[in-house]
C-alpha positions as CSV (number, residue, x, y, z in Angstrom):
1,M,-51.6,39.2,-6.7
2,K,-50.5,41.2,-3.7
3,L,-49.7,39.4,-0.4
4,D,-52.2,41.5,1.5
5,T,-55.1,40.0,-0.6
6,C,-54.1,36.3,-0.3
7,E,-56.3,33.6,1.2
8,Y,-55.3,32.4,4.6
9,N,-53.5,29.0,5.1
10,R,-52.4,28.9,1.4
11,S,-48.9,28.8,0.1
12,Y,-47.6,31.3,-2.4
13,K,-44.3,32.0,-4.2
14,V,-42.9,35.5,-4.0
15,T,-42.5,36.9,-7.6
16,A,-41.6,40.5,-6.9
17,I,-40.8,42.9,-4.0
18,N,-41.7,46.5,-5.0
19,L,-40.2,48.4,-2.1
20,E,-38.1,51.4,-2.9
21,D,-36.7,51.6,0.6
22,I,-33.5,49.6,0.5
23,V,-33.4,49.2,4.3
24,A,-36.9,47.7,4.3
25,K,-36.0,45.4,1.4
26,E,-32.9,44.2,3.2
27,R,-34.9,43.6,6.4
28,L,-37.3,41.4,4.4
29,A,-34.4,39.6,2.9
30,S,-32.9,38.9,6.3
31,L,-36.2,37.3,7.3
32,G,-36.2,35.1,4.2
33,I,-38.7,37.1,2.1
34,V,-37.0,37.1,-1.2
35,I,-38.0,36.5,-4.8
36,G,-38.7,32.7,-5.2
37,A,-39.4,32.2,-1.5
38,L,-42.4,30.1,-0.4
39,I,-44.7,32.0,2.0
40,T,-47.9,31.1,3.7
41,S,-50.5,33.7,4.6
42,L,-51.8,33.0,8.1
43,Q,-54.0,35.9,9.4
44,T,-54.4,39.6,9.8
45,S,-54.8,41.8,12.9
46,A,-58.2,43.0,13.9
47,K,-57.8,46.4,12.1
48,K,-55.7,44.8,9.3
49,A,-52.6,46.8,10.4
50,T,-50.4,43.7,10.2
51,I,-50.4,40.4,8.4
52,S,-48.9,37.2,9.8
53,V,-47.0,35.0,7.4
54,Q,-44.9,32.0,7.6
55,V,-41.5,31.7,5.8
56,H,-39.7,28.4,6.3
57,Q,-40.5,27.7,10.0
58,T,-40.6,31.3,11.1
59,I,-43.8,33.3,11.7
60,I,-43.4,37.0,10.8
61,A,-45.8,40.0,11.2
62,L,-45.6,42.4,8.3
63,R,-47.1,45.9,8.1
64,S,-50.0,45.9,5.6
65,E,-48.1,48.6,3.6
66,E,-45.2,46.2,3.2
67,A,-47.4,43.3,2.3
68,R,-49.1,45.4,-0.5
69,Q,-45.6,45.8,-2.1
70,I,-45.0,42.0,-2.2
71,E,-46.3,40.2,-5.3
72,V,-47.0,36.4,-5.1
73,E,-48.5,33.6,-7.2
74,P,-50.4,30.6,-5.8
75,M,-48.5,27.3,-5.4
């Protein structure tokens, strides 16, 4: 399942990150979004341009295009 289709306030485990842009992949890694990380989907912006997620104790806003490239499984 893709991160952009997750239910809100549920925890998921990251299983794949399908970004080809190395810089974007490194940025996600620096924020703690790596394979095996636990992530909680919180909410989307009004036009679904961004998705708020929590990784550890940090809340991060991801672009919807980035979230579509992150595969997760429910915990």
